[in-house]
N, C-alpha and C positions, 0 to 999 in steps of 0.2 A: 754849075747850078744844073740839079734835076729838073726835069717836067712837072715834077710832083709840084705843088703848093711853090714853088719857086724857091723853095730854100735847097741848100745845097746838101750831100747825101756826102756822110763820112764812115769810110769801114776800119774799125780798129780790130788789126790784126796782129799776129804776131810770124819772125822768120820759121818756117819749117813745120806751119801750120796745115794743117789738109785740108782740114773745114776751109781754113780762110783763106786757100785757093779754089775753093767750087763758089763760095760765097762772090768772089773776085770774076771767075769765071757767069755764074747768072748773071750779076750787075750788066757786062758785057752782052752777053747772049740778048740781053733787055735794053741795050743800047742806052744803058742808066750812065751820067757819068757820076763818080765817087771820087775822091779824096780816099788812099788808104795812108791808114798811119799805123808805121810800128810799134805798138806800146813795150815792147821791152831797148827801147832809145830813150822814156823817155819815167820816170821813174812815180810821177804821179800818174801818170796813165797806167802804169803795171799795179798799181797800189788799187786800182779804182776796177778798173776792169780784170785785172789778174788772168783766171781761166776760164773767163765767161767768155774770150773771143772764140770765131767772129762777132761783132756788135756792129750793128750797123742802126744810126742815127740819122737823121732827115732835122737840119739845125741842130737842139740842145736834144729833141726827144727821142729816147730809143724805142726803134722801131720791130727789130730781133734782136737776137742773140744764139749762138747755136747752128743749127742746121738751117742756113740757108740757102735756097734751093728755087729754082724760076719757077716754079708756081707759088711757095711761100713771099715770094719778090711779089710778084702776082699782086698777092690780097693784103701784104700791106703798104704797098704805094699806090694801090686802086686799080692796077691798071686792066686792062682788058683786052682781048683778040687771041691770035691764036699761040699754042705753046705750053 
């Protein structure tokens, strides 16, 4: 569960995606727990998100797609503080 609004964060990604790796690193840097889901293992997710990965959701709400860095995460998650 994320501390933000009590809803879990999910990061949809694919193996070998450098933007996905950057998004994971940014989430880790902000100590935001999340579930990583590889869309390449699920045809329905592959059809839904395709080349939009990484895609970050809080519950069922898409928060961000594409370049997801610490500054962007702070904005979309409503976090304050240094960084």
